[in-house]
mmJSON file of the N, C-alpha and C atoms, coordinates in Angstrom:
{"data_MODEL":{"atom_site":{
"group_PDB":["ATOM","ATOM","ATOM","ATOM","ATOM","ATOM","ATOM","ATOM","ATOM","ATOM","ATOM","ATOM","ATOM","ATOM","ATOM","ATOM","ATOM","ATOM","ATOM","ATOM","ATOM","ATOM","ATOM","ATOM","ATOM","ATOM","ATOM","ATOM","ATOM","ATOM","ATOM","ATOM","ATOM","ATOM","ATOM","ATOM","ATOM","ATOM","ATOM","ATOM","ATOM","ATOM","ATOM","ATOM","ATOM","ATOM","ATOM","ATOM","ATOM","ATOM","ATOM","ATOM","ATOM","ATOM","ATOM","ATOM","ATOM","ATOM","ATOM","ATOM","ATOM","ATOM","ATOM","ATOM","ATOM","ATOM","ATOM","ATOM","ATOM","ATOM","ATOM","ATOM","ATOM","ATOM","ATOM","ATOM","ATOM","ATOM","ATOM","ATOM","ATOM","ATOM","ATOM","ATOM","ATOM","ATOM","ATOM","ATOM","ATOM","ATOM","ATOM","ATOM","ATOM","ATOM","ATOM","ATOM","ATOM","ATOM","ATOM","ATOM","ATOM","ATOM","ATOM","ATOM","ATOM","ATOM","ATOM","ATOM","ATOM","ATOM","ATOM","ATOM","ATOM","ATOM","ATOM","ATOM","ATOM","ATOM","ATOM","ATOM","ATOM","ATOM","ATOM","ATOM","ATOM","ATOM","ATOM","ATOM","ATOM","ATOM","ATOM","ATOM","ATOM","ATOM","ATOM","ATOM","ATOM","ATOM","ATOM","ATOM","ATOM","ATOM","ATOM","ATOM","ATOM","ATOM","ATOM","ATOM","ATOM","ATOM","ATOM","ATOM","ATOM","ATOM","ATOM","ATOM"],
"id":[1,2,3,4,5,6,7,8,9,10,11,12,13,14,15,16,17,18,19,20,21,22,23,24,25,26,27,28,29,30,31,32,33,34,35,36,37,38,39,40,41,42,43,44,45,46,47,48,49,50,51,52,53,54,55,56,57,58,59,60,61,62,63,64,65,66,67,68,69,70,71,72,73,74,75,76,77,78,79,80,81,82,83,84,85,86,87,88,89,90,91,92,93,94,95,96,97,98,99,100,101,102,103,104,105,106,107,108,109,110,111,112,113,114,115,116,117,118,119,120,121,122,123,124,125,126,127,128,129,130,131,132,133,134,135,136,137,138,139,140,141,142,143,144,145,146,147,148,149,150,151,152,153,154,155,156],
"type_symbol":["N","C","C","N","C","C","N","C","C","N","C","C","N","C","C","N","C","C","N","C","C","N","C","C","N","C","C","N","C","C","N","C","C","N","C","C","N","C","C","N","C","C","N","C","C","N","C","C","N","C","C","N","C","C","N","C","C","N","C","C","N","C","C","N","C","C","N","C","C","N","C","C","N","C","C","N","C","C","N","C","C","N","C","C","N","C","C","N","C","C","N","C","C","N","C","C","N","C","C","N","C","C","N","C","C","N","C","C","N","C","C","N","C","C","N","C","C","N","C","C","N","C","C","N","C","C","N","C","C","N","C","C","N","C","C","N","C","C","N","C","C","N","C","C","N","C","C","N","C","C","N","C","C","N","C","C"],
"label_atom_id":["N","CA","C","N","CA","C","N","CA","C","N","CA","C","N","CA","C","N","CA","C","N","CA","C","N","CA","C","N","CA","C","N","CA","C","N","CA","C","N","CA","C","N","CA","C","N","CA","C","N","CA","C","N","CA","C","N","CA","C","N","CA","C","N","CA","C","N","CA","C","N","CA","C","N","CA","C","N","CA","C","N","CA","C","N","CA","C","N","CA","C","N","CA","C","N","CA","C","N","CA","C","N","CA","C","N","CA","C","N","CA","C","N","CA","C","N","CA","C","N","CA","C","N","CA","C","N","CA","C","N","CA","C","N","CA","C","N","CA","C","N","CA","C","N","CA","C","N","CA","C","N","CA","C","N","CA","C","N","CA","C","N","CA","C","N","CA","C","N","CA","C","N","CA","C","N","CA","C","N","CA","C"],
"label_alt_id":[null,null,null,null,null,null,null,null,null,null,null,null,null,null,null,null,null,null,null,null,null,null,null,null,null,null,null,null,null,null,null,null,null,null,null,null,null,null,null,null,null,null,null,null,null,null,null,null,null,null,null,null,null,null,null,null,null,null,null,null,null,null,null,null,null,null,null,null,null,null,null,null,null,null,null,null,null,null,null,null,null,null,null,null,null,null,null,null,null,null,null,null,null,null,null,null,null,null,null,null,null,null,null,null,null,null,null,null,null,null,null,null,null,null,null,null,null,null,null,null,null,null,null,null,null,null,null,null,null,null,null,null,null,null,null,null,null,null,null,null,null,null,null,null,null,null,null,null,null,null,null,null,null,null,null,null],
"label_comp_id":["MET","MET","MET","ARG","ARG","ARG","ILE","ILE","ILE","LYS","LYS","LYS","ASP","ASP","ASP","ILE","ILE","ILE","LEU","LEU","LEU","LYS","LYS","LYS","GLU","GLU","GLU","LYS","LYS","LYS","GLN","GLN","GLN","PRO","PRO","PRO","GLY","GLY","GLY","THR","THR","THR","TYR","TYR","TYR","SER","SER","SER","LYS","LYS","LYS","LEU","LEU","LEU","HIS","HIS","HIS","SER","SER","SER","LYS","LYS","LYS","LYS","LYS","LYS","GLU","GLU","GLU","GLU","GLU","GLU","LYS","LYS","LYS","LEU","LEU","LEU","THR","THR","THR","GLU","GLU","GLU","LYS","LYS","LYS","ASP","ASP","ASP","ILE","ILE","ILE","LYS","LYS","LYS","GLU","GLU","GLU","LEU","LEU","LEU","MET","MET","MET","SER","SER","SER","HIS","HIS","HIS","SER","SER","SER","ALA","ALA","ALA","TYR","TYR","TYR","LYS","LYS","LYS","ARG","ARG","ARG","SER","SER","SER","SER","SER","SER","SER","SER","SER","GLY","GLY","GLY","ALA","ALA","ALA","ILE","ILE","ILE","ARG","ARG","ARG","GLN","GLN","GLN","VAL","VAL","VAL","ARG","ARG","ARG"],
"label_asym_id":["A","A","A","A","A","A","A","A","A","A","A","A","A","A","A","A","A","A","A","A","A","A","A","A","A","A","A","A","A","A","A","A","A","A","A","A","A","A","A","A","A","A","A","A","A","A","A","A","A","A","A","A","A","A","A","A","A","A","A","A","A","A","A","A","A","A","A","A","A","A","A","A","A","A","A","A","A","A","A","A","A","A","A","A","A","A","A","A","A","A","A","A","A","A","A","A","A","A","A","A","A","A","A","A","A","A","A","A","A","A","A","A","A","A","A","A","A","A","A","A","A","A","A","A","A","A","A","A","A","A","A","A","A","A","A","A","A","A","A","A","A","A","A","A","A","A","A","A","A","A","A","A","A","A","A","A"],
"label_entity_id":["1","1","1","1","1","1","1","1","1","1","1","1","1","1","1","1","1","1","1","1","1","1","1","1","1","1","1","1","1","1","1","1","1","1","1","1","1","1","1","1","1","1","1","1","1","1","1","1","1","1","1","1","1","1","1","1","1","1","1","1","1","1","1","1","1","1","1","1","1","1","1","1","1","1","1","1","1","1","1","1","1","1","1","1","1","1","1","1","1","1","1","1","1","1","1","1","1","1","1","1","1","1","1","1","1","1","1","1","1","1","1","1","1","1","1","1","1","1","1","1","1","1","1","1","1","1","1","1","1","1","1","1","1","1","1","1","1","1","1","1","1","1","1","1","1","1","1","1","1","1","1","1","1","1","1","1"],
"label_seq_id":[1,1,1,2,2,2,3,3,3,4,4,4,5,5,5,6,6,6,7,7,7,8,8,8,9,9,9,10,10,10,11,11,11,12,12,12,13,13,13,14,14,14,15,15,15,16,16,16,17,17,17,18,18,18,19,19,19,20,20,20,21,21,21,22,22,22,23,23,23,24,24,24,25,25,25,26,26,26,27,27,27,28,28,28,29,29,29,30,30,30,31,31,31,32,32,32,33,33,33,34,34,34,35,35,35,36,36,36,37,37,37,38,38,38,39,39,39,40,40,40,41,41,41,42,42,42,43,43,43,44,44,44,45,45,45,46,46,46,47,47,47,48,48,48,49,49,49,50,50,50,51,51,51,52,52,52],
"pdbx_PDB_ins_code":[null,null,null,null,null,null,null,null,null,null,null,null,null,null,null,null,null,null,null,null,null,null,null,null,null,null,null,null,null,null,null,null,null,null,null,null,null,null,null,null,null,null,null,null,null,null,null,null,null,null,null,null,null,null,null,null,null,null,null,null,null,null,null,null,null,null,null,null,null,null,null,null,null,null,null,null,null,null,null,null,null,null,null,null,null,null,null,null,null,null,null,null,null,null,null,null,null,null,null,null,null,null,null,null,null,null,null,null,null,null,null,null,null,null,null,null,null,null,null,null,null,null,null,null,null,null,null,null,null,null,null,null,null,null,null,null,null,null,null,null,null,null,null,null,null,null,null,null,null,null,null,null,null,null,null,null],
"Cartn_x":[43.945,43.105,43.305,43.428,43.669,42.423,42.518,41.396,40.635,41.453,40.74,39.915,40.326,39.479,38.146,38.279,37.047,36.071,36.686,35.852,35.175,35.959,35.38,34.138,34.233,33.155,31.939,32.213,31.092,30.51,31.488,31.021,31.64,31.183,31.831,31.689,30.636,30.449,31.538,31.767,32.759,34.054,34.378,35.719,36.001,35.0,35.256,35.395,34.699,34.878,36.249,36.742,38.062,39.128,38.942,39.949,40.105,39.039,39.027,39.496,39.668,40.136,41.57,41.833,43.192,43.92,45.239,46.003,45.949,46.01,46.036,47.44,47.62,48.919,49.273,50.313,50.745,51.889,51.795,52.822,53.911,55.1,56.222,55.915,55.08,54.687,53.843,52.948,52.065,52.946,53.932,54.783,55.599,56.177,56.93,56.013,54.823,53.88,53.569,53.365,53.104,54.27,55.489,56.684,57.232,56.621,57.209,57.255,56.446,56.386,57.492,58.162,59.231,60.56,61.631,62.979,63.348,63.728,64.147,65.499,66.2,67.525,67.663,68.528,68.833,69.944,69.742,70.787,71.8,72.793,73.834,73.362,72.279,71.639,70.725,70.453,69.571,68.178,67.825,66.405,66.264,65.015,64.732,64.255,64.892,64.568,64.319,63.412,62.996,64.032,64.463,65.561,64.943,64.029,63.36,61.842],
"Cartn_y":[49.392,50.559,51.428,52.713,53.577,53.989,54.415,54.782,56.026,56.925,58.064,57.667,56.64,56.178,55.509,54.773,54.149,55.269,56.274,57.311,58.14,58.332,59.078,58.37,57.065,56.256,56.124,55.858,55.569,56.79,57.709,58.894,60.165,60.637,61.833,63.103,63.206,64.391,64.477,63.305,63.259,63.447,62.862,63.0,64.505,65.217,66.572,67.445,67.105,67.889,67.68,66.398,66.171,66.778,66.712,67.175,68.658,69.371,70.864,71.461,70.673,71.262,71.664,72.829,73.441,73.12,73.026,72.854,74.146,73.937,75.083,75.63,76.928,77.564,77.969,77.515,77.907,78.877,79.939,80.89,80.407,81.072,80.676,80.748,81.763,81.939,80.677,80.262,79.136,77.887,77.635,76.449,76.528,77.719,77.767,77.524,78.045,77.813,76.358,75.621,74.217,73.362,73.886,73.116,73.497,74.503,75.027,74.084,73.086,72.192,71.169,70.949,69.923,70.617,69.807,70.366,69.953,70.937,70.667,71.281,70.682,71.277,71.083,71.853,71.696,70.667,69.764,68.755,69.324,68.567,69.004,69.253,68.533,68.785,69.982,70.519,71.786,71.463,70.217,69.789,70.0,70.341,70.487,69.116,68.662,67.299,67.425,66.542,66.525,65.833,66.404,65.873,65.041,65.644,64.93,64.878],
"Cartn_z":[64.338,64.28,65.521,65.353,66.491,67.182,68.45,69.231,68.564,67.989,67.308,66.166,65.388,64.304,64.79,65.908,66.447,67.013,67.669,68.216,67.07,66.022,64.855,64.251,64.192,63.584,64.58,65.827,66.725,67.564,67.841,68.599,68.077,66.893,66.254,67.108,67.913,68.691,69.844,70.46,71.555,71.01,69.897,69.21,68.926,68.377,68.025,69.248,70.294,71.555,72.195,72.182,72.749,71.863,70.584,69.659,69.63,69.976,69.944,71.278,72.329,73.579,73.474,73.969,73.925,75.217,75.204,76.396,77.234,78.535,79.428,79.495,79.264,79.305,80.783,81.299,82.683,82.543,83.386,83.486,84.334,84.256,85.073,86.597,86.936,88.313,88.802,87.966,88.279,88.47,87.639,87.753,89.022,89.387,90.629,91.794,91.759,92.846,93.04,91.939,91.988,92.539,92.228,92.616,93.956,94.653,95.846,97.017,97.125,98.27,98.233,97.136,97.119,96.752,96.792,96.509,95.133,94.222,92.876,92.595,91.65,91.325,89.765,89.221,87.748,87.605,86.651,86.425,85.362,85.096,84.257,82.724,82.476,81.074,81.075,82.258,82.289,82.642,82.76,83.135,84.687,85.029,86.481,86.987,88.013,88.587,90.056,90.492,91.906,92.771,93.871,94.682,95.803,96.541,97.625,97.419],
"occupancy":[1.0,1.0,1.0,1.0,1.0,1.0,1.0,1.0,1.0,1.0,1.0,1.0,1.0,1.0,1.0,1.0,1.0,1.0,1.0,1.0,1.0,1.0,1.0,1.0,1.0,1.0,1.0,1.0,1.0,1.0,1.0,1.0,1.0,1.0,1.0,1.0,1.0,1.0,1.0,1.0,1.0,1.0,1.0,1.0,1.0,1.0,1.0,1.0,1.0,1.0,1.0,1.0,1.0,1.0,1.0,1.0,1.0,1.0,1.0,1.0,1.0,1.0,1.0,1.0,1.0,1.0,1.0,1.0,1.0,1.0,1.0,1.0,1.0,1.0,1.0,1.0,1.0,1.0,1.0,1.0,1.0,1.0,1.0,1.0,1.0,1.0,1.0,1.0,1.0,1.0,1.0,1.0,1.0,1.0,1.0,1.0,1.0,1.0,1.0,1.0,1.0,1.0,1.0,1.0,1.0,1.0,1.0,1.0,1.0,1.0,1.0,1.0,1.0,1.0,1.0,1.0,1.0,1.0,1.0,1.0,1.0,1.0,1.0,1.0,1.0,1.0,1.0,1.0,1.0,1.0,1.0,1.0,1.0,1.0,1.0,1.0,1.0,1.0,1.0,1.0,1.0,1.0,1.0,1.0,1.0,1.0,1.0,1.0,1.0,1.0,1.0,1.0,1.0,1.0,1.0,1.0],
"B_iso_or_equiv":[0.0,0.0,0.0,0.0,0.0,0.0,0.0,0.0,0.0,0.0,0.0,0.0,0.0,0.0,0.0,0.0,0.0,0.0,0.0,0.0,0.0,0.0,0.0,0.0,0.0,0.0,0.0,0.0,0.0,0.0,0.0,0.0,0.0,0.0,0.0,0.0,0.0,0.0,0.0,0.0,0.0,0.0,0.0,0.0,0.0,0.0,0.0,0.0,0.0,0.0,0.0,0.0,0.0,0.0,0.0,0.0,0.0,0.0,0.0,0.0,0.0,0.0,0.0,0.0,0.0,0.0,0.0,0.0,0.0,0.0,0.0,0.0,0.0,0.0,0.0,0.0,0.0,0.0,0.0,0.0,0.0,0.0,0.0,0.0,0.0,0.0,0.0,0.0,0.0,0.0,0.0,0.0,0.0,0.0,0.0,0.0,0.0,0.0,0.0,0.0,0.0,0.0,0.0,0.0,0.0,0.0,0.0,0.0,0.0,0.0,0.0,0.0,0.0,0.0,0.0,0.0,0.0,0.0,0.0,0.0,0.0,0.0,0.0,0.0,0.0,0.0,0.0,0.0,0.0,0.0,0.0,0.0,0.0,0.0,0.0,0.0,0.0,0.0,0.0,0.0,0.0,0.0,0.0,0.0,0.0,0.0,0.0,0.0,0.0,0.0,0.0,0.0,0.0,0.0,0.0,0.0],
"pdbx_formal_charge":[null,null,null,null,null,null,null,null,null,null,null,null,null,null,null,null,null,null,null,null,null,null,null,null,null,null,null,null,null,null,null,null,null,null,null,null,null,null,null,null,null,null,null,null,null,null,null,null,null,null,null,null,null,null,null,null,null,null,null,null,null,null,null,null,null,null,null,null,null,null,null,null,null,null,null,null,null,null,null,null,null,null,null,null,null,null,null,null,null,null,null,null,null,null,null,null,null,null,null,null,null,null,null,null,null,null,null,null,null,null,null,null,null,null,null,null,null,null,null,null,null,null,null,null,null,null,null,null,null,null,null,null,null,null,null,null,null,null,null,null,null,null,null,null,null,null,null,null,null,null,null,null,null,null,null,null],
"auth_seq_id":[1,1,1,2,2,2,3,3,3,4,4,4,5,5,5,6,6,6,7,7,7,8,8,8,9,9,9,10,10,10,11,11,11,12,12,12,13,13,13,14,14,14,15,15,15,16,16,16,17,17,17,18,18,18,19,19,19,20,20,20,21,21,21,22,22,22,23,23,23,24,24,24,25,25,25,26,26,26,27,27,27,28,28,28,29,29,29,30,30,30,31,31,31,32,32,32,33,33,33,34,34,34,35,35,35,36,36,36,37,37,37,38,38,38,39,39,39,40,40,40,41,41,41,42,42,42,43,43,43,44,44,44,45,45,45,46,46,46,47,47,47,48,48,48,49,49,49,50,50,50,51,51,51,52,52,52],
"auth_comp_id":["MET","MET","MET","ARG","ARG","ARG","ILE","ILE","ILE","LYS","LYS","LYS","ASP","ASP","ASP","ILE","ILE","ILE","LEU","LEU","LEU","LYS","LYS","LYS","GLU","GLU","GLU","LYS","LYS","LYS","GLN","GLN","GLN","PRO","PRO","PRO","GLY","GLY","GLY","THR","THR","THR","TYR","TYR","TYR","SER","SER","SER","LYS","LYS","LYS","LEU","LEU","LEU","HIS","HIS","HIS","SER","SER","SER","LYS","LYS","LYS","LYS","LYS","LYS","GLU","GLU","GLU","GLU","GLU","GLU","LYS","LYS","LYS","LEU","LEU","LEU","THR","THR","THR","GLU","GLU","GLU","LYS","LYS","LYS","ASP","ASP","ASP","ILE","ILE","ILE","LYS","LYS","LYS","GLU","GLU","GLU","LEU","LEU","LEU","MET","MET","MET","SER","SER","SER","HIS","HIS","HIS","SER","SER","SER","ALA","ALA","ALA","TYR","TYR","TYR","LYS","LYS","LYS","ARG","ARG","ARG","SER","SER","SER","SER","SER","SER","SER","SER","SER","GLY","GLY","GLY","ALA","ALA","ALA","ILE","ILE","ILE","ARG","ARG","ARG","GLN","GLN","GLN","VAL","VAL","VAL","ARG","ARG","ARG"],
"auth_asym_id":["A","A","A","A","A","A","A","A","A","A","A","A","A","A","A","A","A","A","A","A","A","A","A","A","A","A","A","A","A","A","A","A","A","A","A","A","A","A","A","A","A","A","A","A","A","A","A","A","A","A","A","A","A","A","A","A","A","A","A","A","A","A","A","A","A","A","A","A","A","A","A","A","A","A","A","A","A","A","A","A","A","A","A","A","A","A","A","A","A","A","A","A","A","A","A","A","A","A","A","A","A","A","A","A","A","A","A","A","A","A","A","A","A","A","A","A","A","A","A","A","A","A","A","A","A","A","A","A","A","A","A","A","A","A","A","A","A","A","A","A","A","A","A","A","A","A","A","A","A","A","A","A","A","A","A","A"],
"auth_atom_id":["N","CA","C","N","CA","C","N","CA","C","N","CA","C","N","CA","C","N","CA","C","N","CA","C","N","CA","C","N","CA","C","N","CA","C","N","CA","C","N","CA","C","N","CA","C","N","CA","C","N","CA","C","N","CA","C","N","CA","C","N","CA","C","N","CA","C","N","CA","C","N","CA","C","N","CA","C","N","CA","C","N","CA","C","N","CA","C","N","CA","C","N","CA","C","N","CA","C","N","CA","C","N","CA","C","N","CA","C","N","CA","C","N","CA","C","N","CA","C","N","CA","C","N","CA","C","N","CA","C","N","CA","C","N","CA","C","N","CA","C","N","CA","C","N","CA","C","N","CA","C","N","CA","C","N","CA","C","N","CA","C","N","CA","C","N","CA","C","N","CA","C","N","CA","C","N","CA","C","N","CA","C"],
"pdbx_PDB_model_num":[1,1,1,1,1,1,1,1,1,1,1,1,1,1,1,1,1,1,1,1,1,1,1,1,1,1,1,1,1,1,1,1,1,1,1,1,1,1,1,1,1,1,1,1,1,1,1,1,1,1,1,1,1,1,1,1,1,1,1,1,1,1,1,1,1,1,1,1,1,1,1,1,1,1,1,1,1,1,1,1,1,1,1,1,1,1,1,1,1,1,1,1,1,1,1,1,1,1,1,1,1,1,1,1,1,1,1,1,1,1,1,1,1,1,1,1,1,1,1,1,1,1,1,1,1,1,1,1,1,1,1,1,1,1,1,1,1,1,1,1,1,1,1,1,1,1,1,1,1,1,1,1,1,1,1,1]
}}}
C-alpha cells in the first residue's frame, strides 16, 4: 500500500492540501543567483555540475 492511499483514507484533508500544492517556478536569474557562491561547469553531456 502506498503512502498516498493511507493518507487518502485517514487524512483526506491533508492529502488534498498536499496534492494541490504547485511547484515553485524559478527563473533563470534566480537559479544563477542561488548557484553563484560555488563553482560550476558544463559537462560533456551538457549537464551543469558542481566543481568545488
